[in-house]
C-alpha distance (Angstrom), angle and dihedral (degrees) to the residues before:
residue distance angle dihedral
M1 . . .
L2 3.77 . .
S3 3.79 116.6 .
K4 3.79 119.6 -101.0
E5 3.81 87.3 -125.1
L6 3.84 93.7 57.8
I7 3.88 91.5 43.7
N8 3.76 90.6 53.2
E9 3.75 91.6 48.4
F10 3.77 93.3 48.3
E11 3.86 90.7 50.8
R12 3.78 92.3 50.1
K13 3.74 97.0 45.6
L14 3.80 97.3 41.8
N15 3.76 90.0 49.3
D16 3.83 89.2 51.8
F17 3.84 91.1 46.3
W18 3.79 97.0 49.6
T19 3.84 91.0 44.9
Q20 3.89 88.2 55.2
E21 3.80 88.5 48.6
I22 3.75 89.9 55.9
L23 3.81 94.3 46.7
H24 3.87 96.2 44.3
N25 3.74 112.0 20.8
D26 3.86 112.8 79.3
N27 3.77 92.0 179.5
F28 3.79 90.2 59.4
I29 3.79 92.7 47.8
S30 3.83 87.5 52.5
M31 3.88 89.1 54.1
L32 3.73 92.0 50.8
N33 3.79 91.0 48.3
R34 3.76 95.5 56.2
R35 3.72 112.4 108.9
E36 3.84 92.2 -131.4
A37 3.81 104.9 28.8
G38 3.79 92.3 167.5
H39 3.77 126.8 152.4
G40 3.83 93.4 -15.1
L41 3.85 92.5 66.0
A42 3.88 91.1 42.3
N43 3.79 92.3 51.6
Y44 3.71 92.4 47.9
I45 3.78 93.5 49.9
E46 3.87 92.1 46.4
T47 3.84 90.9 50.5
K48 3.81 95.5 45.9
T49 3.85 92.7 45.7
Q50 3.75 91.0 53.6
E51 3.80 92.2 48.0
E52 3.73 92.1 49.9
L53 3.78 93.3 48.9
A54 3.83 89.0 50.8
N55 3.86 90.4 49.3
I56 3.83 93.3 55.1
S57 3.82 99.8 38.1
N58 3.87 100.3 98.9
N59 3.71 85.7 -165.6
R60 3.87 92.1 -66.8
Y61 3.76 90.4 120.5
Q62 3.80 140.6 8.3
L63 3.84 132.3 -132.5
I64 3.72 125.3 -153.1
N65 3.82 140.1 167.3
E66 3.75 126.3 -135.3
T67 3.87 116.6 -122.2
N68 3.75 88.4 -136.4
K69 3.90 107.9 95.6
R70 3.78 88.9 -152.0
S71 3.85 91.7 56.6
M72 3.77 115.2 154.1
G73 3.80 89.4 -130.7
D74 3.87 133.0 55.1
F75 3.77 81.5 -141.0
W76 3.71 139.8 -16.5
I77 3.85 129.4 -124.6
K78 3.78 136.0 -157.3
E79 3.76 121.3 -166.4
G80 3.80 126.6 -150.5
T81 3.75 115.9 -50.8
C82 3.80 93.7 -11.8
N83 3.86 110.3 130.7
F84 3.84 99.1 -144.9
Y85 3.81 139.0 51.0
T86 3.80 126.8 -117.9
P87 3.86 124.0 -141.2
V88 3.83 117.3 -116.6
N89 3.79 123.1 -164.5
I90 3.86 116.9 -165.0
K91 3.85 114.3 -143.8
T92 3.74 110.3 -169.5
G93 3.76 145.2 146.9
I94 3.77 140.7 84.3
K95 3.84 106.8 -81.4
I96 3.78 123.6 78.7
G97 3.81 116.2 -138.0
N98 3.85 141.5 106.7
P99 3.86 108.1 -55.7
N100 3.74 122.0 -176.0
I101 3.72 118.1 -102.0
V102 3.80 110.0 179.6
T103 3.78 136.4 -50.7
I104 3.75 117.8 -81.5
D105 3.86 87.9 -130.9
K106 3.84 92.3 60.3
I107 3.82 90.9 48.8
I108 3.69 96.3 47.5
T109 3.79 93.8 43.3
S110 3.81 92.9 46.7
I111 3.81 91.7 51.7
D112 3.80 91.8 47.4
K113 3.75 93.4 48.1
R114 3.87 88.2 49.2
K115 3.81 91.4 -120.9
I116 3.85 95.8 130.4
D117 3.83 139.0 20.4
S118 3.87 93.6 -172.2
Y119 3.72 144.4 13.2
Y120 3.85 121.3 -147.0
L121 3.81 132.1 -150.2
F122 3.75 115.8 -157.9
I123 3.83 101.3 -160.0
I124 3.78 116.4 -162.3
K125 3.81 114.6 171.6
F126 3.74 130.9 172.6
T127 3.81 133.7 -155.3
K128 3.78 139.9 -176.3
I129 3.78 117.5 -126.8
N130 3.82 121.7 175.7
R131 3.83 89.2 -10.4
R132 3.79 90.6 -56.0
W133 3.85 125.6 112.3
Q134 3.73 118.0 -133.6
V135 3.86 139.3 165.5
N136 3.79 105.5 -88.5
I137 3.78 99.6 179.9
C138 3.80 131.8 11.7
K139 3.76 107.9 169.6
I140 3.88 135.5 147.1
L141 3.78 111.0 -152.9
N142 3.84 134.3 171.7
L143 3.75 110.2 -124.7
F144 3.79 89.0 -138.4
N145 3.81 90.4 63.3
I146 3.85 95.3 52.9
L147 3.77 105.7 44.2
D148 3.88 88.4 129.3
Y149 3.75 86.6 70.4
V150 3.83 96.9 49.9
N151 3.73 126.5 100.1
F152 3.76 126.0 -161.4
D153 3.83 131.2 -143.4
L154 3.77 111.6 -158.9
G155 3.83 95.1 -160.1
P156 3.83 101.9 64.1
L157 3.88 91.4 15.3
Q158 3.72 89.4 -121.7
L159 3.76 124.8 161.3
M160 3.83 110.3 -145.3
L161 3.73 130.9 -163.3
N162 3.88 115.0 -123.8
E163 3.72 94.9 -143.0
H164 3.76 97.9 178.6
K165 3.87 90.9 56.7
L166 3.76 95.2 39.4
Y167 3.80 97.2 48.7
S168 3.75 91.6 49.1
N169 3.82 88.5 62.1
I170 3.78 102.0 25.1
N171 3.79 97.2 120.3
D172 3.82 89.8 56.4
I173 3.85 95.4 56.7
Q174 3.75 112.1 114.4
H175 3.83 129.9 -156.3
V176 3.82 99.1 -128.7
D177 3.73 133.9 167.4
Y178 3.71 120.5 -110.9
D179 3.78 145.3 179.3
L180 3.84 112.2 -105.2
K181 3.77 91.9 -142.0
D182 3.79 88.7 59.0
I183 3.85 90.0 49.0
L184 3.79 90.0 49.3
S185 3.78 89.6 50.3
K186 3.80 90.8 52.2
F187 3.81 90.9 53.4
C188 3.84 92.1 46.5
N189 3.80 89.8 49.4
L190 3.81 91.0 49.8
Y191 3.74 90.9 53.2
S192 3.85 92.9 45.6
D193 3.85 92.8 48.3
R194 3.80 91.9 50.8
Y195 3.79 93.4 42.4
Q196 3.88 90.5 53.3
S197 3.71 91.2 48.6
F198 3.78 90.7 48.5
V199 3.81 93.2 50.2
T200 3.84 92.2 47.3
N201 3.89 89.9 50.5
R202 3.80 92.0 47.9
N203 3.91 91.7 49.1
E204 3.72 91.5 50.8
R205 3.70 91.0 49.8
R206 3.74 93.7 47.8
N207 3.85 90.9 51.3
R208 3.80 89.8 50.2
Y209 3.79 90.8 52.7
E210 3.80 92.5 46.8
Y211 3.85 90.1 50.7
I212 3.79 90.6 50.0
L213 3.83 90.4 50.7
N214 3.82 95.0 47.0
N215 3.79 92.1 47.8
F216 3.78 100.4 38.6
D217 3.83 115.9 132.9
G218 3.80 111.9 -166.1
N219 3.80 92.3 -174.3
K220 3.76 92.7 67.8
P221 3.93 112.9 107.2
I222 3.79 120.9 -112.7
D223 3.78 110.5 -89.1
Q224 3.76 119.3 -162.6
S225 3.81 97.3 161.1
K226 3.79 93.1 116.2
I227 3.72 96.5 53.1
K228 3.79 115.4 103.6
W229 3.77 110.5 -140.8
K230 3.84 130.1 -160.8
Q231 3.75 111.3 -114.1
Q232 3.77 99.9 -122.9
N233 3.83 123.7 84.0
L234 3.78 106.3 -129.5
I235 3.82 94.1 -150.0
N236 3.88 91.6 53.4
E237 3.82 90.4 43.7
K238 3.80 89.5 52.2
I239 3.80 91.4 49.4
K240 3.94 90.7 50.5
I241 3.87 89.6 51.6
L242 3.88 92.0 50.3
K243 3.80 90.3 49.4
V244 3.80 93.4 51.5
K245 3.79 90.4 51.8
């Protein structure tokens, strides 16, 4: 795990850095003002964040990127005399939603293989108040400390951050120690709960389909009485448009 001292320093210096970017970088403001900032903004923030962390390191920590394009971290960090790197995932942007974090399979496997003991989210969010952009959130959180704010999608096995819930309580989050087996148990329970819900849902759907099949009457007339139609007749509207042209 990263030390609390380093986390506090990162939060302070990154907040200062991005505040200065807003004040002095017109290109960055233009990116924020775009209606669909998308991946371009995220890639810029990820790159500049890594550059700034490298600039202020003073050899107290090292940053590295994995060669695997599907790495579980945007970059990895090693502090002081620690002999292994920790994955870091940057969550940034303007909108609040449920962004993907990492697959539960990668997390469980990495814990089991003793590749990681923590997984950090660098959260950098921006907002516009009185027509001025400002840093809304600049927090560094260990995923293993915020599992109450994580959702899980069984289909792609993705863990997702419930940003609305997290940001409402973000100042109450504590950097606490934990037992990795307890963390592993929480991830396994998260999977099991979602799996049971999925199976129950699919069984109910299968039963409904079987009921429909067993009770289907093909002699009934077509009934569209419950369909709500738009008022215009599309053929007549098309004719009007052609006449105007």
